[in-house]
N, C-alpha and C positions, 0 to 999 in steps of 0.2 A: 109712493114716496121715492124721490130721487136719491142719488148717492149722497148729495150734500145734506139732505135731511137725516139720513142714517149717521153721517159723520157728526152732526151736531148732537144727536142722541147719545152716541157712544162717548163723545167728548164730555157731555153733560154728566153722564153716569160716572165717568172717571173723576171729574172735578168734584162731584159730591162725595165720592168714596174717599178722595184725598182729604177733604174737609172733615169727614167723619173720623178718619184715622187721627188727624191732628187734634180733634176734640177729645178723643179717647186719651191721648197723651196729656192734653191740658188738664183733664179731670183727674189724672192719676195722682195719688198722694206720694209724697217723698220722691218727687221727680229727680232723676239723676241728670248729669250733663249730657250723656248720649240722647236722653229723651228730648232735650231742648233742641239738639241738632236735628233729630228726626222730625220734630214738630215743624221747624222751618222748612225742612226738605219736603214734607208732604204738602205744605202750603205752596211751595214752588211747583210741584207736580200739578196741583189744582189750578194755579194761576196760569201755568203754561197752556193747559187745555182750554181755559177760558179765553186766553189771548187768541188761540186758534179759531175759536168760535167768533170772537169779536172781529177778527180779520175779515171773515166772510160777511159779517153784518155791516161793518164800516170799512170797506175796501180802501177808501181814500185817507183813512187815519193811519199815519205812519207808526204810531205807538204800538198797535197790535201786530202789525206785520214785522216790525223790527224785533220785538220781544219774542215772537213766535220763532224767529230764526236763531236768537242768541241765548235764550234761557237754557237750552241744552248744554251750554258751557258750564252751568252750575252743578250738574249732577256729579261729575267726576270729583271736583273739590269737596262737595258735601259728603260723598261716600268716603273719601280719604279721611276727612276730619272726624266722621262718625267712627271709623275704624280706629283712629288714633285715640279718641276719647274712650272707647270701649276697653282698650288695652292700657289706659292710663299713661300713654306716652305724652311727654311734655309738648305743649304747643309753643310755637315761636312766632315772632312778628313776621318772619319770612313766609309763614303759611298764608298770609294775606295775598302774596304774589299769585297764588293759584286762581284768584278771581280777576286778574288783570285782563286775560283774553275776553272774558264776558264784558268788562267795562269798555275795552277798546272797540270791540265789534259793535256793541250797542251804541256807543257814542258816534262812531262813523256811520252807522246805519241810517241815522237821521239826516245825513247830508248827501245821500246817494241819489243821483238823478234817476228818474223813472226809466229813461232809456238804457241805463246801465244796471237796472235792477236784477235782470236774469243772470248777468255775469257776476254781479256782487253776491247773489245767492250761492253760486258755485264756489266763489272764493271763501265764503263763510262755511260752507258745507264740509269741505275737506278737513280743515283744522278741528271742526266740531266732531267729526267722526274719529279723528285721531285722539281727541280728548276723551271721548266715550269708550275708546278702546284701551288707551294707555293706562288710565286711572284704574279701571277694574282689573286689568292684567297685573298692575303693580300691587294692588291690594290682595289679589289672589295669591301671588307668589309670596308676599310678605306674610299673609295669614298662615300659609302652609309652613313657613319657616318658624313662625311663632308657635304654631300648634305642636311642633316637635319639642320646643322648649318647655311648654306647659305640660305636655305629657310626661316629660322627664322629671318635672317638678311636682307631679301628681295634682295639678290644678284642674280637676275635672270640669268645674263650672266654666272656666275660661276656655277649655277645649270645646265645650258645647257652643259657646258664644262665637268662637272662631269658625266652627263648622257653619254657623248661620251666616257669618260674613262671607265665607267661601261660596255659599249658595247664592248670595246676592251677586257676587262677582261673576259667577258662571251665568246667572240669569242675564246680567248686563251684556256679557260677551255674546251670548246666544242671541239676544235681542238686536244688538248692533250688527251681528252677522246677517240676520234676516233683513235688516234695513239696507245693508250694503248690497245684498242680492236684489232687493226691490229696486234700488237706485240703478243697478246695472241693467236690469230689464227695461226700466223706463227710458234710460239713455239710449238703449239699443233700438227701441221702437218709437221713441220720440213722443210718447203719450203718457200722461200721469194716470195710470189705471189704478194704482194701489195706495192712494192716499188714505182711504178708509182702513185698509189693513195695517198701515203704519200707525194710525191712531189706536187701533185695537191692540197692536203689539205694545204700545206705550201704556195703555190702560191695564193690560194683563200684567205688565211689569210692576206697576203701582199696586195692583191688587195682590200680587204674590208677596211683595215686601210687607204689606200691611197684614194680610190674612195669616201667613205663616208665622210672622212675628207675634201676632196675637195668640195663635194656636200653641206655639212652643214657649211662650212666656219670656222671650228674650228681648223683643222690641219694647213691650210695655211694662215688663217687670224684670229689668236687668239686675242681676246680682252684682254686688260690689266685686271689683276685679283687683287682682294683684298686678303690680307693675312689672312689665318685662324688663325695665331698665334697672330694677333693684338687684343688686349683686349680693351673693352670699359670701361676702368678703368682709370680715369684721376685725381685721388685724388692728385697726386703729380705734377700736371701740373702747370707751372709758370703763366699761363694766368689768368688774373683777369676777373670778370664778365663783366666789361665795355669793355675790349678788345674783349671778345668773341662776345658780341652784335655788336660791331663795325665791326669786321671781318665778321660776318654773313651778315650784310648789304652790305659789299663789295662784298661778294660772290654772293648774290642774284642780286645785280646790274649788275655784270659782266655777269651772266648767262642770265639775262633778256634783256640785251642790246647788247650782243655779240653772234654770232652764231658759235663760235669756236667748240662747241659740235657736229657740223655736220661733223667734221673730225672723221672718224672711229678710229683713233689712239689717240683721245683726252683722256688724262689720268689725274690722280691726280697730277702727276708731272707737266703736262702741265698747269693745273689750278694754281698750286703753283707758277710757273714762271710768269704767267699772272697777278696774283693779288698781288704778292710779300709777300705771307704768307707761312711759312715753311710747308712742307708736313705733318709732324706729328701734327701740330696745325690744319691744314685743316681737318684732320680726326676727331679730337676732336670736332671742331665747327660743322661740318656737322652731326655727330652722336649725340652729346649731346644737342646742341642748336637748330639745325634745325630738329632734330628727324627723320633723314632719313640716308641713306647710299649714298656714292658718286655715285654709278651706278644707284641707284633708282632715284636720282636727275637728272642725265644726261639723262637717258633713258626716263624719263617723259617729258623732254623738247623735245627730239627727237620725241616722240609720238605726242606731240602738233604740231610740225612742219609737221609731216606726215598727221595729221588730216586736217590741213589747205590745204595741197597739194591735199588731196583726194576730197575736196570740189570743186576744180577747175580742177580735173584730166580729166574730159570729154572735157574740152575746150583746155587743153594743151597736150592731147594725152599721158598721163602718164600711165605706168603699175604699178600694186601694188608692184611688186618686185623692179621696178625702183625707186618708191617713198621711199621704205625702204632704199635702198642704198644712195639716195640723202639726207635722213634724218640722216645719220650717222651710220646706222646699217651695219655691215660688212657681214651679211648673212641673207638669207630669214627666216631661223628658228628663229634667234634672233629677227628680226623685228616682226614676227607674235606672238612670245611668249610675248614680252614686250608690244605690242599693246593690246593684250587681257588682260594682267595683269592690265593695266591702265584703259581700257575702258570696259572690260567685254565682248568685241566682237572681232571677227577677223577683219582684214582690209576689207575683202570682205563683211562681214555682215554690217559693219559700212557704207561702200560705198553704199550698196544696200538701206539702210535706208535713207541716205541723198538724194539719187537719186530719191526715190519715194515720198519724202516729199515736 
């Protein structure tokens, strides 16, 4: 089998993987907005690989060759929008400007004469490399800054999500670094030796985003996040001190007598509906009166529930991971992270201690 055959096989495997990841997201219950962005993003990965295959099968059809060159402009904007949606940062109409390079180069690509095709490919290549470098770099630095904010505000779940974002950004930068190295080698020798390795790199990037997202439960089961833009400044709040104290008692009573927090999708909105307190007032009461954050409050109750289950786990034949899911955590990593933050021990260490006592 020649290299072109291997290229089609690898591209086909990647395209199918992208479609499978998209279907997993489509089948998920209670899809959040970040899920919808990832769904489209995975379809773009698959379509890009299929266009590469179509370009070889139908070399005279401009559609495949043009889109193979320009679809790479979409990854940076989609990564940025995914990051913004995960941190609940507001979208603006101006965000649509990020897609203009893709639209311009795609439109112009259909009018390029075949004699100018090689030069045009180089013209497209350099801004595309810049796009695939600048967007991940921006998201990387932005997520590191945000991580510090959320650590200071004890939002452990958001810290886990941002670590995932940081991993994607580093994968992108590593991948584009390999691509630049490949391009430099090809330009120096004048032969395209490494097209197969470029496709493999692309498929590995897609696989890593899908697989590790599924494994750590952040891509397919994202927890509700708190907004970075919400400020703990309630000087102009209409709530009186008496109201705040009364509402705090209402919240504590609900949390202590109701196990609604065992639902992985339990959110500030859910609590607001349950206790009849507007969501923006809830944030003020939990932050200023109860001196905590919503997710610290909820996860501490989930950890208490898990600790109680661990004490009887040998009688009920529970697994550590099963206890985490039953306690309301939607991933193993989230359970272990929050359990250790509350108790100073991992669930396994805690279980070993109570078993030997």
